[in-house]
Legacy VTK file of the C-alpha trace (Angstrom):
# vtk DataFile Version 3.0
C-alpha trace
ASCII
DATASET POLYDATA
POINTS 349 float
-142.915 -21.849 88.619
-143.396 -23.465 85.235
-145.208 -21.778 82.342
-147.369 -23.744 79.956
-148.926 -22.977 76.559
-152.481 -21.647 76.679
-154.118 -23.535 73.836
-152.823 -22.285 70.500
-152.695 -18.643 71.589
-148.931 -18.320 71.885
-149.363 -17.202 75.501
-147.642 -19.080 78.307
-149.413 -19.074 81.660
-148.112 -20.062 85.081
-148.978 -23.558 86.281
-150.724 -21.856 89.190
-153.447 -19.293 88.478
-154.774 -17.024 91.206
-158.536 -17.287 91.552
-160.102 -14.197 93.097
-163.732 -15.019 93.835
-163.371 -14.289 97.579
-162.360 -10.663 96.977
-165.139 -8.304 97.991
-166.949 -10.628 100.357
-164.581 -12.781 102.410
-161.555 -10.658 101.565
-161.253 -6.875 101.675
-159.623 -4.801 98.971
-156.386 -4.592 100.987
-156.364 -8.359 101.508
-157.015 -8.939 97.808
-154.102 -6.680 96.891
-151.848 -8.537 99.323
-152.805 -11.877 97.759
-152.122 -10.566 94.272
-148.736 -9.214 95.364
-147.733 -12.537 96.930
-148.860 -14.500 93.896
-146.756 -12.390 91.553
-143.769 -12.683 93.875
-144.047 -16.458 93.512
-144.088 -16.290 89.712
-147.837 -16.349 89.029
-148.667 -14.404 85.854
-152.272 -15.591 85.428
-155.287 -14.055 87.234
-158.866 -15.284 86.895
-162.030 -13.400 87.789
-165.626 -13.020 86.559
-168.445 -10.495 86.357
-170.360 -12.829 88.724
-167.880 -12.522 91.600
-167.650 -12.347 94.521
-169.033 -15.708 95.594
-171.658 -16.507 96.751
-173.384 -14.395 94.102
-175.383 -11.472 95.460
-176.638 -8.281 93.856
-174.835 -6.252 96.523
-171.398 -7.705 95.762
-171.657 -8.427 92.031
-168.599 -6.983 90.259
-166.740 -6.338 93.525
-163.954 -8.755 92.667
-163.236 -7.169 89.292
-163.138 -3.737 90.932
-160.572 -4.941 93.486
-158.407 -6.540 90.803
-158.753 -3.337 88.786
-157.671 -1.093 91.668
-154.628 -3.336 92.185
-153.679 -3.118 88.503
-153.972 0.659 88.675
-151.993 0.954 91.905
-149.171 -1.308 90.714
-149.152 -0.182 87.083
-148.470 -3.753 85.983
-151.224 -4.619 83.513
-148.573 -5.781 81.034
-147.131 -8.210 83.595
-150.240 -10.379 83.938
-152.488 -12.519 81.784
-155.967 -11.469 82.817
-159.052 -13.642 82.418
-162.696 -12.945 83.192
-166.063 -14.508 82.402
-169.518 -13.582 81.187
-172.448 -15.076 83.114
-174.385 -17.853 81.381
-178.153 -18.429 81.423
-179.416 -17.573 84.889
-182.527 -16.754 86.887
-180.662 -14.017 88.792
-182.008 -10.674 87.668
-179.281 -8.274 88.786
-176.681 -8.780 86.060
-178.457 -7.022 83.211
-180.416 -3.764 82.891
-184.089 -3.674 83.841
-183.995 -7.136 85.385
-183.419 -8.948 82.081
-182.299 -12.495 82.800
-178.774 -13.413 81.636
-178.399 -15.146 78.289
-175.393 -15.557 76.019
-176.772 -13.269 73.316
-174.626 -10.796 71.389
-176.334 -7.861 73.109
-175.743 -9.229 76.589
-172.167 -10.271 75.881
-171.472 -6.732 74.685
-172.987 -5.298 77.859
-171.017 -7.718 80.056
-167.610 -7.069 78.507
-168.005 -3.304 78.749
-168.819 -3.644 82.442
-165.892 -5.962 83.114
-163.398 -3.743 81.293
-164.600 -0.701 83.203
-164.367 -2.394 86.579
-160.946 -3.842 85.781
-159.661 -0.528 84.439
-158.281 -2.055 81.265
-159.154 -1.855 77.590
-158.673 -5.556 76.874
-158.845 -9.038 78.391
-156.333 -11.736 77.510
-158.970 -14.436 77.936
-162.755 -14.038 77.993
-164.707 -17.118 79.031
-168.339 -18.203 78.975
-168.916 -18.936 82.661
-171.385 -21.714 81.857
-173.463 -22.686 78.825
-176.755 -21.208 77.678
-178.261 -24.685 77.520
-179.509 -27.001 80.251
-176.835 -29.446 81.465
-175.637 -30.894 84.778
-172.594 -28.760 85.542
-172.400 -27.935 89.240
-172.948 -31.341 90.779
-176.727 -31.032 91.094
-177.638 -34.428 89.694
-174.450 -36.369 89.263
-173.190 -37.100 85.768
-176.379 -38.543 84.283
-177.781 -36.521 81.397
-181.551 -36.589 81.639
-182.962 -34.574 78.762
-182.392 -31.774 76.329
-183.319 -28.278 77.427
-186.963 -27.426 76.861
-186.049 -23.733 76.636
-184.796 -22.076 73.491
-181.020 -21.985 73.462
-178.896 -19.200 72.060
-177.095 -20.889 69.146
-173.405 -21.456 69.736
-172.646 -19.825 66.382
-174.415 -16.659 67.537
-172.512 -16.542 70.821
-169.194 -17.288 69.152
-169.878 -14.648 66.530
-170.367 -12.040 69.262
-167.068 -13.055 70.823
-165.456 -12.778 67.403
-166.536 -9.157 67.171
-164.845 -8.433 70.501
-161.661 -10.101 69.277
-161.734 -8.057 66.059
-162.141 -4.873 68.105
-159.193 -5.739 70.353
-161.287 -5.886 73.529
-160.589 -9.604 73.882
-157.466 -11.437 72.769
-158.677 -15.020 73.173
-161.844 -16.869 74.188
-162.591 -19.866 76.354
-165.310 -21.980 77.953
-166.142 -22.982 81.503
-168.300 -25.727 83.006
-168.618 -27.343 79.592
-169.139 -30.843 78.253
-167.314 -32.816 75.587
-170.165 -32.151 73.158
-169.999 -28.430 73.866
-166.252 -28.262 73.275
-166.627 -30.257 70.064
-169.401 -27.986 68.798
-167.495 -24.784 69.564
-164.488 -26.171 67.686
-166.670 -27.182 64.739
-168.339 -23.789 64.480
-165.046 -21.917 64.706
-163.565 -24.125 61.994
-166.507 -24.041 59.597
-167.634 -20.454 60.111
-164.276 -18.700 60.603
-165.007 -17.669 64.176
-162.533 -17.512 67.081
-161.122 -20.818 68.269
-161.594 -21.609 71.934
-158.302 -21.687 73.803
-159.386 -23.219 77.086
-161.995 -24.845 79.267
-162.346 -24.110 82.979
-163.909 -27.088 84.729
-163.847 -28.521 88.242
-161.134 -31.127 88.734
-159.854 -32.640 91.965
-159.313 -35.934 93.798
-163.063 -36.193 94.454
-164.078 -35.336 90.904
-161.919 -36.726 88.096
-164.765 -36.894 85.570
-162.790 -34.586 83.237
-160.540 -37.562 82.526
-163.403 -39.354 80.771
-163.564 -37.837 77.292
-162.600 -34.225 77.871
-158.955 -34.932 78.727
-158.269 -36.617 75.394
-160.124 -33.913 73.508
-158.195 -31.187 75.296
-154.838 -32.765 74.556
-155.577 -33.601 70.913
-157.239 -30.262 70.137
-154.954 -28.008 72.249
-157.802 -26.825 74.467
-156.215 -26.052 77.821
-157.796 -27.195 81.067
-157.845 -24.464 83.691
-158.758 -26.618 86.676
-160.893 -24.984 89.333
-161.818 -26.179 92.829
-158.619 -28.254 93.217
-159.279 -28.453 96.970
-162.986 -29.197 96.466
-164.021 -25.956 98.181
-161.676 -26.759 101.052
-163.022 -30.263 101.712
-159.682 -31.731 100.572
-157.954 -30.158 103.542
-159.986 -32.369 105.884
-161.389 -29.414 107.802
-165.036 -30.382 107.222
-164.698 -34.076 108.079
-167.412 -35.597 110.260
-169.593 -32.525 109.883
-167.065 -30.082 111.356
-167.742 -26.410 110.631
-164.699 -24.289 111.516
-165.397 -20.637 112.270
-164.931 -18.397 109.245
-164.726 -21.248 106.717
-166.743 -20.929 103.502
-169.164 -23.768 104.148
-169.684 -22.546 107.696
-170.470 -19.047 106.448
-172.480 -19.794 103.332
-173.676 -23.422 103.465
-172.815 -23.964 99.783
-170.801 -27.178 100.016
-173.511 -29.645 99.040
-171.496 -30.821 96.041
-168.971 -32.272 98.493
-171.398 -33.642 101.092
-172.605 -36.689 99.188
-172.392 -40.339 100.231
-168.841 -41.643 100.029
-167.128 -38.259 100.102
-165.918 -38.448 103.710
-164.592 -41.981 103.169
-162.564 -40.795 100.174
-161.253 -37.738 102.021
-160.157 -39.866 104.987
-158.309 -42.250 102.683
-156.467 -39.447 100.884
-155.715 -37.717 104.186
-154.211 -40.899 105.592
-152.102 -41.299 102.461
-150.792 -37.743 102.791
-149.851 -38.414 106.418
-148.106 -41.644 105.441
-146.139 -39.780 102.747
-145.274 -36.896 105.084
-146.962 -34.353 102.813
-149.417 -31.636 103.819
-152.869 -32.895 102.766
-153.793 -29.688 100.932
-150.470 -29.692 99.090
-150.883 -33.330 98.069
-154.332 -32.514 96.678
-153.023 -29.480 94.790
-149.896 -31.204 93.501
-152.012 -34.000 92.052
-153.994 -31.519 89.947
-151.007 -29.443 88.836
-149.069 -32.527 87.760
-151.700 -33.910 85.381
-150.505 -33.764 81.750
-153.822 -32.327 80.557
-153.857 -29.491 83.125
-152.473 -26.203 81.898
-153.093 -24.157 85.038
-154.407 -24.952 88.505
-156.703 -22.196 89.791
-156.099 -21.775 93.501
-158.040 -19.614 95.936
-157.479 -18.561 99.524
-158.916 -16.362 102.225
-155.746 -16.077 104.337
-152.140 -15.424 103.413
-151.110 -18.677 105.107
-153.539 -20.631 102.925
-152.193 -18.845 99.867
-148.586 -19.646 100.774
-149.454 -23.329 101.184
-151.122 -23.329 97.762
-148.299 -21.472 96.010
-145.587 -23.696 97.460
-147.479 -26.850 96.482
-145.521 -26.719 93.209
-142.526 -27.952 95.207
-144.299 -31.253 95.965
-143.370 -34.046 93.588
-145.537 -37.152 93.368
-143.535 -40.354 93.000
-144.849 -43.159 90.765
-145.499 -45.201 93.916
-147.544 -42.390 95.453
-149.551 -41.988 92.244
-150.322 -45.705 92.310
-151.695 -45.354 95.839
-153.772 -42.317 94.816
-155.225 -44.274 91.915
-155.948 -47.239 94.170
-158.014 -44.999 96.453
-159.745 -43.563 93.388
-160.596 -47.066 92.189
-162.475 -47.714 95.411
-163.920 -44.194 95.807
-164.313 -42.970 92.229
-165.784 -39.515 91.748
-168.079 -39.252 94.785
-168.562 -35.545 94.106
-168.921 -34.989 90.350
LINES 1 350
349 0 1 2 3 4 5 6 7 8 9 10 11 12 13 14 15 16 17 18 19 20 21 22 23 24 25 26 27 28 29 30 31 32 33 34 35 36 37 38 39 40 41 42 43 44 45 46 47 48 49 50 51 52 53 54 55 56 57 58 59 60 61 62 63 64 65 66 67 68 69 70 71 72 73 74 75 76 77 78 79 80 81 82 83 84 85 86 87 88 89 90 91 92 93 94 95 96 97 98 99 100 101 102 103 104 105 106 107 108 109 110 111 112 113 114 115 116 117 118 119 120 121 122 123 124 125 126 127 128 129 130 131 132 133 134 135 136 137 138 139 140 141 142 143 144 145 146 147 148 149 150 151 152 153 154 155 156 157 158 159 160 161 162 163 164 165 166 167 168 169 170 171 172 173 174 175 176 177 178 179 180 181 182 183 184 185 186 187 188 189 190 191 192 193 194 195 196 197 198 199 200 201 202 203 204 205 206 207 208 209 210 211 212 213 214 215 216 217 218 219 220 221 222 223 224 225 226 227 228 229 230 231 232 233 234 235 236 237 238 239 240 241 242 243 244 245 246 247 248 249 250 251 252 253 254 255 256 257 258 259 260 261 262 263 264 265 266 267 268 269 270 271 272 273 274 275 276 277 278 279 280 281 282 283 284 285 286 287 288 289 290 291 292 293 294 295 296 297 298 299 300 301 302 303 304 305 306 307 308 309 310 311 312 313 314 315 316 317 318 319 320 321 322 323 324 325 326 327 328 329 330 331 332 333 334 335 336 337 338 339 340 341 342 343 344 345 346 347 348
């Protein structure tokens, strides 16, 4: 396991990060603990969660993942052995995150409420990284309408300076060591950097965005910004919600799989997606590499990726993901990957 700098924080995180969003819905507490144990045994020192989790979001399971991670930290007594990240929910129409049905916004009051809840559930008095799960403004971030930007939000937005100021208070109090973004755009990253520089507020360390063989849009603009400004990419959905294992090809719905259970895979059911998956799957077979491991190794090996956030529902899936670091992509194999991308570019942004 390699360890890479997290922005300009001085922290070094494992190239694989354990994502935990299945804990509390698809995975029990015992299963979550087993996954965390295995990850640490393989050298993972980076754990990512969120107040939103588990996924899919429901009032009944909100916060369950943090509680499971927290009970594991307590049982193992190893808080000092891990770099722990969580997230505050962005603007949402879901009314169960805040008291009295108030809808989530990235205001100082709500950020304060969210961090106190996360710390309590996790059983810790600080987070190493606290991220904004998505912006307070209206943008295309979860594949709803492709990459075309249609219009500015017609709702009032919480100013970035106000949100960043609230995060700065948490840093000053020691409740948060460093701050980051998620599901952000190049403009958003640029604006957060500008505000932190001009108004002496905390500098963002990272951005957590989707990145995989079916969605390489991060490479257009954000990759250069991340490298030049030392803003680390924490890549999520490296297997495109499992579609880059080939298990959903031709409309297949395996028993117990996420899309089968929850029907939330629309981002990866667009025209051209199956053609791209089949091409990458054939390439993996030709190279003698497990398809999932090829997909994961591609993400981990990108020079602008600091950590690849993996997720699993079974221990076998987790082992495959953890051992993907052993897969090395030759220059010839990368050329073939890029040739497929040229013909099937970003079908699932």
